[in-house]
C-alpha positions in Angstrom: 5.0 23.9 16.7 5.7 22.4 20.1 2.7 21.8 22.3 3.2 21.8 26.2 3.0 18.3 27.7 0.9 19.9 30.5 -2.2 19.6 28.0 -4.5 16.7 29.3 -4.1 14.9 25.8 -1.2 16.7 24.1 -0.4 14.0 21.6 -3.9 13.8 20.3 -3.8 17.8 19.8 -0.6 17.5 18.2 -1.9 14.7 15.8 -4.7 17.0 14.9 -2.4 19.8 14.0 0.1 18.0 11.8 -2.8 16.4 9.8 -4.4 19.7 9.5 -1.2 21.5 8.7 -0.3 19.0 6.0 -3.6 19.1 4.5 -3.5 22.9 4.1 0.2 22.4 2.5 -1.0 20.0 -0.4 -4.6 21.0 -1.4 -5.9 19.9 -4.7 -9.4 20.0 -5.9 -11.5 17.8 -3.6 -8.6 16.4 -1.7 -4.9 16.6 -1.4 -2.0 15.6 -3.8 1.5 15.1 -2.7 2.9 13.7 -5.9 5.9 11.2 -5.4 9.4 12.9 -5.8 8.0 16.4 -5.9 8.5 19.7 -4.5 5.2 19.2 -2.5 6.1 15.9 -1.1 9.5 17.6 -0.2 7.6 20.4 1.6 5.8 18.0 3.5 9.0 16.1 4.7 10.4 19.6 5.6 7.5 20.3 7.7 7.8 17.0 9.5 11.4 17.8 9.9 10.9 21.1 11.6 8.3 19.8 13.8 10.5 16.9 15.0 13.4 19.6 15.8 11.0 21.4 17.7 10.3 18.3 19.7 14.1 17.7 20.2 14.2 14.7 17.8 17.2 14.1 15.4 16.5 14.3 11.6 18.4 12.6 9.0 17.9 12.1 5.1 19.0 8.9 3.2 20.3 8.6 -0.2 16.8 8.0 -1.7 15.5 11.3 0.0 13.8 9.3 2.7 13.7 11.2 6.1 14.6 9.4 9.4 13.7 10.7 12.8 15.1 9.5 16.3 15.9 10.6 19.8 19.2 12.0 19.7 20.8 9.4 21.9 19.8 6.8 19.4 20.9 8.3 16.1 23.7 6.2 15.8 22.3 3.0 17.3 24.0 -0.2 15.7 20.4 -1.9 16.0 16.9 -0.2 16.1 13.1 -0.8 15.4 11.5 1.2 12.8 8.2 2.7 12.7 7.6 3.8 9.1 5.1 4.8 6.1 5.0 7.2 3.2 4.0 10.6 2.7 2.9 10.9 -0.9 -0.5 10.3 -2.1 -2.7 9.6 -5.3 -3.9 12.5 -7.2 -6.8 14.4 -5.2 -6.5 11.7 -2.7 -7.1 11.6 1.1 -4.7 12.9 3.9 -4.4 10.1 5.9 -3.2 7.1 3.6 0.4 6.7 4.4 0.8 10.1 6.4 -1.0 8.4 9.5 1.9 6.0 9.8 4.6 8.6 9.9 2.6 10.8 12.4 2.1 7.7 14.6 6.0 7.1 14.5 6.7 10.7 15.5 4.1 10.4 18.4 5.7 7.2 19.6 9.1 9.0 19.6 7.8 12.0 21.5 6.0 9.7 24.0 9.1 7.8 24.2 11.2 10.8 25.0 9.3 11.3 28.3 8.6 7.8 29.3 11.9 6.1 27.9 12.0 3.3 25.3 14.0 0.3 26.3 15.4 -0.1 22.8 16.4 2.4 20.1 13.4 3.4 17.8 13.5 5.3 14.6 10.6 6.7 12.6 10.9 6.6 8.7 9.0 9.0 6.4 9.3 7.6 2.8 8.7 8.7 -0.7 6.9 7.4 -3.6 4.7 4.6 -2.3 2.0 5.2 -4.7 2.1 3.8 -8.2 -0.2 6.6 -9.5 2.8 8.9 -10.5 5.5 6.6 -12.1 3.7 3.2 -12.7 5.5 1.5 -9.8 4.8 1.5 -6.2 7.1 1.3 -3.1 9.9 3.4 -4.5 11.3 4.7 -1.4 11.5 1.4 0.3 12.6 -0.5 -2.6 15.5 2.2 -2.9 16.5 1.8 0.8 16.3 -2.0 0.5 18.0 -2.5 -2.7 15.0 -3.6 -4.8 14.6 -0.7 -7.0 15.0 -1.6 -10.8 16.5 0.0 -13.7 13.1 -0.1 -15.5 11.7 1.7 -12.4 14.3 4.5 -12.6 13.6 5.0 -16.2 9.7 5.0 -15.6 8.1 8.1 -17.0 5.9 10.5 -14.9 2.4 10.3 -15.8 2.4 14.1 -16.3 5.5 15.5 -17.9 7.0 12.0 -19.0 10.3 12.7 -17.4 11.7 9.5 -16.1 11.8 9.0 -12.2 15.7 9.4 -12.2 15.3 12.8 -13.5 12.8 13.8 -10.9 15.0 12.5 -8.3 18.0 14.3 -9.6 16.1 17.7 -9.7 15.5 17.2 -5.9 19.3 16.6 -5.4 19.3 12.9 -5.0 22.2 11.0 -6.4 20.8 8.0 -8.3 24.2 5.9 -8.7 23.7 4.2 -5.5 20.1 3.3 -6.6 21.3 2.1 -9.9 23.7 -0.2 -8.3 20.8 -2.1 -6.7 22.4 -2.3 -3.3 20.8 -1.4 0.0 21.3 1.9 1.4 22.1 0.7 4.8 22.8 -2.7 6.6 19.5 -4.2 6.6 20.4 -6.3 9.6 20.5 -3.2 11.7 16.7 -3.2 11.6 15.4 -5.3 14.3 11.9 -4.9 13.1 9.6 -2.5 11.1 6.1 -1.6 12.3 3.8 0.4 10.0 0.5 1.9 11.0 -2.1 2.5 8.1 -5.7 3.3 7.9 -7.7 0.3 6.7 -8.9 0.5 3.2 -12.0 -1.8 3.4 -14.8 -2.1 5.8 -13.9 -4.7 8.0 -13.2 -2.7 11.2 -16.2 -0.4 10.7 -18.6 -3.4 10.2 -17.0 -5.1 13.5 -17.0 -1.8 15.3 -13.3 -2.1 16.1 -10.8 0.8 16.3 -7.8 -1.1 15.2 -6.6 -4.4 14.4 -3.1 -6.3 13.9 -2.3 -7.3 10.4 -1.2 -11.0 9.8 -0.2 -10.7 6.3 -0.3 -8.7 3.2 -1.9 -10.3 0.1 0.2 -11.0 -3.1 -1.4 -10.6 -6.5 -1.6 -11.5 -10.0 -2.5 -8.8 -12.3 -3.2 -8.4 -16.0 -3.9 -4.9 -17.0 -5.6 -5.6 -20.3 -6.9 -9.1 -21.1 -8.2 -9.2 -24.8 -10.9 -11.6 -25.9 -11.3 -11.7 -29.7 -14.1 -13.3 -31.6 -16.1 -12.2 -34.7 -18.3 -9.2 -35.3 -21.8 -9.6 -36.7 -25.3 -8.2 -36.8 -27.1 -8.3 -33.5 -30.2 -9.8 -35.2 -29.1 -11.8 -38.3 -26.4 -14.2 -36.5 -27.9 -17.3 -34.8 -26.3 -18.2 -31.4 -24.8 -21.4 -33.0 -22.9 -19.3 -35.5 -21.6 -16.6 -33.0 -18.2 -16.0 -31.6 -19.2 -13.6 -29.0 -16.3 -12.2 -27.1 -18.4 -10.3 -24.5 -20.2 -13.6 -23.6 -16.9 -15.4 -23.6 -15.7 -12.9 -21.0 -18.8 -13.1 -19.0 -18.5 -16.9 -18.8 -14.8 -16.7 -17.8 -15.6 -14.2 -15.0 -18.6 -16.3 -13.7 -16.2 -19.4 -13.6 -13.7 -17.4 -11.7 -16.4 -16.1 -9.2 -17.4 -19.8 -8.8 -13.8 -20.8 -8.0 -13.4 -17.8 -5.7 -16.6 -18.7 -3.6 -15.3 -22.5 -3.4 -12.0 -21.3 -2.1 -13.5 -19.2 0.6 -15.9 -22.1 1.6 -12.9 -24.4 2.0 -11.1 -22.0 4.2 -8.8 -20.3 1.6 -8.0 -16.6 1.1 -8.8 -14.9 -2.2 -10.2 -11.7 -3.7 -10.9 -11.1 -7.4 -11.6 -7.8 -9.3 -12.1 -6.9 -13.1 -12.2 -3.2 -12.5 -11.9 -2.3 -16.2 -14.2 -3.7 -18.9 -15.1 -2.5 -22.4 -15.8 -2.8 -26.0 -14.5 0.1 -28.2 -17.5 2.5 -28.4 -16.3 4.0 -31.6 -16.5 0.9 -33.3 -19.3 -1.2 -31.5 -22.9 -0.4 -31.4 -25.9 -1.8 -29.7 -26.8 -3.6 -32.9 -23.5 -5.1 -33.4 -21.8 -8.2 -32.0 -18.4 -7.0 -30.8 -15.4 -8.4 -32.3 -13.3 -7.8 -29.2 -13.4 -6.9 -25.7 -10.8 -6.0 -23.1 -10.7 -6.4 -19.3 -8.4 -6.1 -16.2 -7.9 -8.8 -13.8 -6.7 -8.5 -10.4 -6.4 -11.9 -8.4 -5.1 -11.4 -4.8 -4.3 -13.8 -2.0 -2.3 -14.4 1.2 -1.3 -17.7 -0.2 1.2 -18.3 -2.8 -0.5 -21.9 -3.5 -4.0 -20.2 -4.0 -2.3 -17.9 -6.6 -0.5 -20.7 -8.4 -3.8 -22.5 -8.5 -5.8 -19.4 -9.8 -3.2 -18.7 -12.5 -3.4 -22.3 -13.8 -7.1 -22.3 -13.4 -7.5 -19.0 -15.4 -5.5 -20.5 -18.4 -7.3 -23.5 -18.4 -10.7 -22.0 -18.4 -9.6 -19.6 -21.1 -8.6 -22.5 -23.3 -11.9 -24.3 -22.7 -14.2 -21.2 -23.4 -12.0 -20.5 -26.5 -12.6 -23.9 -27.9 -16.4 -23.9 -27.1 -17.3 -20.4 -28.2 -14.6 -20.0 -31.0 -12.7 -17.0 -29.7 -9.1 -16.4 -28.3 -7.8 -14.7 -25.2 -4.5 -12.7 -25.0 -3.6 -11.8 -21.3 -0.7 -9.7 -22.0 2.0 -9.4 -19.6 1.5 -10.6 -15.9 2.4 -8.4 -13.1 3.1 -10.5 -10.0 3.7 -9.5 -6.5 4.5 -12.1 -3.7 2.3 -12.4 -0.5 4.2 -11.2 2.5 3.3 -12.7 5.8 4.1 -10.6 9.0 6.5 -11.8 11.6 4.9 -14.2 14.0 6.7 -12.9 17.1 6.0 -9.3 16.2 2.1 -10.0 15.5 2.0 -11.8 18.9 3.6 -9.0 20.7 1.3 -6.4 19.1 -1.8 -8.6 19.9 -0.6 -8.6 23.7 -0.1 -4.9 23.5 -3.5 -4.4 22.1 -4.9 -6.3 25.0 -2.9 -4.1 27.5 -4.7 -1.0 26.0 -8.1 -2.3 27.0 -8.9 -3.3 23.4 -10.1 -7.0 22.5 -7.2 -8.3 20.4 -8.2 -8.6 16.7 -6.3 -9.6 13.6 -6.9 -9.6 9.9 -5.2 -9.9 6.4 -4.4 -6.6 4.5 -5.8 -6.9 0.8 -3.9 -3.7 -0.1 0.0 -3.7 -0.7 2.2 -1.8 1.7 5.7 -0.7 2.3 5.8 -3.5 5.1 5.7 -6.2 2.3 9.0 -4.7 0.8 10.8 -4.9 4.2 9.5 -8.4 4.7 10.5 -9.5 1.4 14.1 -8.0 2.1 14.3 -10.3 5.2 13.3 -7.5 7.9 10.8 -8.9 10.4 7.5 -6.6 9.7 4.3 -6.1 11.1 1.3 -3.7 10.7 -1.5 -2.0 12.7 -4.7 -1.2 10.7 -6.8 1.8 11.9 -10.6 2.0 11.3 -11.4 4.3 8.6 -14.6 4.9 6.8 -15.2 5.4 3.0 -12.0 3.6 1.8 -8.8 5.2 0.7 -7.3 7.0 -2.3 -10.2 9.5 -2.3 -10.9 12.6 -0.1 -13.6 10.9 1.9 -11.2 9.0 4.0 -12.6 9.4 7.5 -10.2 8.2 10.1 -11.2 9.4 13.7 -8.2 10.7 15.7 -9.5 8.7 18.7 -9.1 5.5 16.8 -5.7 6.6 15.4 -4.6 7.2 19.2 -5.4 3.7 19.8 -3.5 2.3 17.2 -0.5 4.6 18.2 -0.9 3.5 21.8 -0.7 -0.2 20.6 2.7 0.4 19.0 4.0 2.3 22.1 3.0 -0.2 24.3 4.6 -3.0 22.3 7.9 -1.0 21.8 8.1 -0.1 25.5 7.7 -3.9 26.5 10.4 -4.9 23.8 13.9 -5.8 25.0 15.5 -6.6 21.8 
């Protein structure tokens, strides 16, 4: 696996090789699947471990099954920077979501082995970031930082129904330290956490930018299934004044939320809002029938806790008003919240300066999706992120990151770390 460093662009060639090899190790339909806490995920980690050893890096595994890479001289460092991300994917997903951040960390270490790093740096390859398998996300980073809950350990797998703890034990992971809810290491050892990730939206493509520094990760308020209940009836026989139509009530609510979204953006706020699941019961409802209920999801995201609190209150106020006017009722079910995570100001500034030194005009943006970086930030670890341009979104086989853009993001991190004293 070792590529001679006499090649004019050896790290770029190595990146191609790693991505190609891991794609070949985890094919599934149109894309790749590396399920969280599975044998396939373990094979991917073992591949990375073999490659790291070939490049004279030290390899360690923590109590949650996450893998650590470092220069041998830094293996037992008392304080160090971390470059990390995850190796699992969604079912039939893309090859770059998560993996790109781990590969970037390995390349930084290999480059640092030859050029010299002024501070100890470790690369962290985490398990279980995607929620697709057990219904909860950031499992590897939550376990590491002591934020994993008993409910998450008991969460059933989407396929076989066995709890996460069983899947962990089947891989030789002792779940007792995780049940205790204590960090698996002294978190103040981590001087900072940096994560490279493909952008999952179109901003860098539209701006023709290869990379960006992330300023914050949006928090969210989620409702998996809001139900609006009214009264069924014949579509031709019930006049408007006598209708209690839940579909129109839902449409009214979504329109009001959309108007509020626009106002918040026009006044300088940050917000995105999505209802990705909408439907009546096709077995009971028909084109000639007024539905008696409709269900829909809501996903409200912002970098601002104040905006999220405002939208929560506004949502309930508008539901109450629409329920009174239209004679319907709303039931949101349980709220699933996640707090926003701001990136560390000093790290953001340092990465922006490093971006300029690579010859790229410094550019920053917010992340709409969640990442392990948010878990570290919420645990009190200074955190920052780099986004790399990527076409066609993520969580699908059409992820289209260019290696040249990936190398720009990797160089930004190297430049930042090589200029960092502490």
